[in-house]
C-alpha positions as CSV (number, residue, x, y, z in Angstrom):
1,X,-22.3,57.0,22.2
2,X,-21.9,59.8,24.8
3,X,-19.5,62.7,25.2
4,X,-17.7,62.3,28.5
5,X,-15.9,65.1,30.3
6,X,-13.1,63.6,32.4
7,X,-12.2,66.1,35.1
8,X,-9.0,65.8,37.1
9,X,-9.2,67.8,40.3
10,X,-5.6,67.4,41.2
11,X,-3.4,70.4,41.6
12,X,-0.3,68.4,41.0
13,X,1.5,68.0,37.6
14,X,2.7,64.4,38.5
15,X,-0.7,63.4,40.0
16,X,-1.6,59.8,40.4
17,X,-5.3,60.9,40.2
18,X,-4.7,62.5,36.8
19,X,-2.8,59.5,35.4
20,X,-5.5,57.1,36.7
21,X,-8.2,59.2,35.0
22,X,-6.4,59.2,31.7
23,X,-5.9,55.5,32.0
24,X,-9.6,55.0,32.5
25,X,-10.4,57.4,29.7
26,X,-8.9,54.8,27.3
27,X,-11.5,52.3,28.4
28,X,-14.3,54.7,27.8
29,X,-12.9,55.5,24.4
30,X,-12.6,51.8,23.5
31,X,-16.3,51.5,24.4
32,X,-17.1,54.2,21.8
33,X,-17.4,57.3,23.9
34,X,-15.8,60.6,23.1
35,X,-13.7,61.6,26.1
36,X,-12.6,65.2,26.7
37,X,-10.0,65.6,29.5
38,X,-10.1,68.6,31.7
39,X,-7.2,69.1,34.2
40,X,-8.5,71.8,36.6
41,X,-4.9,72.7,37.5
42,X,-4.5,74.2,34.0
43,X,-7.1,76.8,34.6
44,X,-5.5,80.0,35.7
45,X,-5.5,80.5,39.5
46,X,-6.6,84.1,39.2
47,X,-9.7,83.0,37.3
48,X,-10.5,80.3,39.9
49,X,-9.7,82.2,43.1
50,X,-10.9,85.5,41.8
51,X,-14.3,84.0,40.8
52,X,-13.9,85.4,37.3
53,X,-17.0,83.9,35.6
54,X,-16.1,85.7,32.4
55,X,-12.5,84.5,32.1
56,X,-12.1,82.5,28.9
57,X,-10.9,79.4,30.7
58,X,-14.0,79.4,33.0
59,X,-16.3,80.0,30.0
60,X,-14.7,77.1,28.2
61,X,-14.9,74.8,31.2
62,X,-18.6,75.7,31.6
63,X,-19.2,74.9,27.9
64,X,-17.4,71.6,28.3
65,X,-19.7,70.6,31.2
66,X,-22.8,71.7,29.1
67,X,-21.7,69.6,26.1
68,X,-21.0,66.4,28.1
69,X,-23.6,63.7,28.6
70,X,-21.5,62.2,31.3
71,X,-18.8,63.5,33.7
72,X,-16.1,61.6,35.5
73,X,-14.8,63.6,38.4
74,X,-11.5,62.5,40.0
75,X,-9.8,64.0,43.0
76,X,-7.1,63.3,45.5
77,X,-8.4,63.4,49.0
78,X,-6.9,66.0,51.3
79,X,-8.1,66.3,54.9
80,X,-11.0,64.0,54.3
81,X,-12.4,66.0,51.4
82,X,-11.9,66.6,47.7
83,X,-9.3,69.1,46.4
84,X,-9.7,72.9,46.8
85,X,-8.9,73.4,43.1
86,X,-11.9,71.2,42.2
87,X,-14.1,73.0,44.7
88,X,-13.1,76.3,43.2
89,X,-14.1,75.1,39.7
90,X,-17.4,73.6,40.9
91,X,-18.2,76.9,42.7
92,X,-17.9,78.8,39.4
93,X,-20.1,76.5,37.3
94,X,-23.8,77.2,37.0
95,X,-25.9,75.8,39.9
96,X,-27.4,73.1,37.8
97,X,-24.4,72.3,35.6
98,X,-24.9,68.6,36.0
99,X,-28.6,68.5,35.2
100,X,-29.4,65.4,33.0
101,X,-25.8,64.1,33.3
102,X,-24.5,60.8,34.6
103,X,-21.6,61.3,36.9
104,X,-18.8,58.9,38.1
105,X,-17.0,60.2,41.2
106,X,-13.5,58.8,41.8
107,X,-10.9,59.6,44.5
108,X,-7.4,58.7,45.4
109,X,-5.6,58.9,48.7
110,X,-3.0,57.5,51.1
111,X,-5.3,56.0,53.7
112,X,-8.5,54.0,53.8
113,X,-9.5,56.5,56.5
114,X,-10.6,58.7,53.6
115,X,-12.7,56.2,51.7
116,X,-15.9,57.9,52.6
117,X,-14.9,61.2,51.2
118,X,-16.7,60.4,48.0
119,X,-20.0,59.8,49.7
120,X,-19.8,62.5,52.4
121,X,-17.9,65.3,50.7
122,X,-18.1,65.0,46.9
123,X,-21.5,63.2,46.2
124,X,-23.6,65.9,48.0
125,X,-22.1,68.7,45.9
126,X,-22.6,66.7,42.6
127,X,-26.2,66.0,43.7
128,X,-26.8,69.7,44.5
129,X,-25.6,70.5,41.0
130,X,-28.5,68.5,39.5
131,X,-26.8,65.3,38.4
132,X,-29.4,62.9,37.0
133,X,-27.5,59.8,38.1
134,X,-24.4,59.5,40.2
135,X,-23.1,56.0,39.8
136,X,-21.1,54.1,42.4
137,X,-17.8,55.8,42.8
138,X,-14.5,54.3,43.8
139,X,-11.6,55.2,46.1
140,X,-8.2,54.0,45.1
141,X,-5.3,53.9,47.5
142,X,-2.1,55.7,46.3
143,X,-0.1,52.5,46.9
144,X,-2.3,50.7,44.3
145,X,-1.2,53.1,41.6
146,X,2.4,53.1,40.3
147,X,3.3,55.8,37.8
148,X,6.4,55.0,35.8
149,X,9.0,57.4,34.3
150,X,7.9,56.5,30.8
151,X,4.4,57.8,31.5
152,X,2.9,54.3,31.8
153,X,0.8,53.3,34.8
154,X,0.4,50.1,36.7
155,X,-2.7,49.5,38.8
156,X,-2.9,46.7,41.4
157,X,-5.0,43.8,40.0
158,X,-7.8,44.0,42.5
159,X,-8.1,47.7,42.0
160,X,-8.1,47.2,38.2
161,X,-11.0,44.8,38.6
162,X,-13.0,47.2,40.8
163,X,-12.3,50.2,38.5
164,X,-13.2,48.2,35.4
165,X,-16.5,47.4,37.0
166,X,-17.4,51.0,38.0
167,X,-16.3,52.4,34.7
168,X,-18.4,49.8,32.8
169,X,-21.4,50.6,35.0
170,X,-20.9,54.3,34.3
171,X,-20.6,53.5,30.5
172,X,-23.8,51.5,30.6
173,X,-25.7,54.2,32.6
174,X,-24.8,56.8,30.0
175,X,-27.1,55.1,27.6
176,X,-30.0,54.9,30.0
177,X,-30.0,58.3,31.6
178,X,-32.8,60.5,30.2
179,X,-31.7,64.0,29.3
180,X,-33.6,66.5,31.5
181,X,-34.3,70.0,30.6
182,X,-31.9,72.5,32.2
183,X,-33.3,74.0,35.4
184,X,-33.8,77.6,35.1
């Protein structure tokens, strides 16, 4: 099975996006994949905003992307686009950091007005980074995610069904995507 890097692009500690990703990670693990979580908010701001390519946290993140066969990228949507902290990380990765990788883009937000943020904001960046295959993503409304004080998560039934389908498609695609030589 594949190694999957599960990237949360939320700047918030109590993020619905982060909790949803960790919830979906469990399904990928149950399907036999190794899942490595990466919360971009844990990378020091001075490394991200100062474009410090040699900072140990940036070097480690770059190595995690290189190691992964698949990448799940989750982000809250702010002002019709993905988060700034995610953008800062993607800008510091090598140009073709996603070459040969299968990618699943996910987004959360408060309004269906932002549903196209995956296709018009995030997908072009992932494509420009060389992703071999970007599977159908999914936008989840904040109201469909309930985070409980005990750390558990409840996802609306229709949303659970849709997310199960996209995660399963991603999982299946991981086995079919040929590894391409890194562009250089």
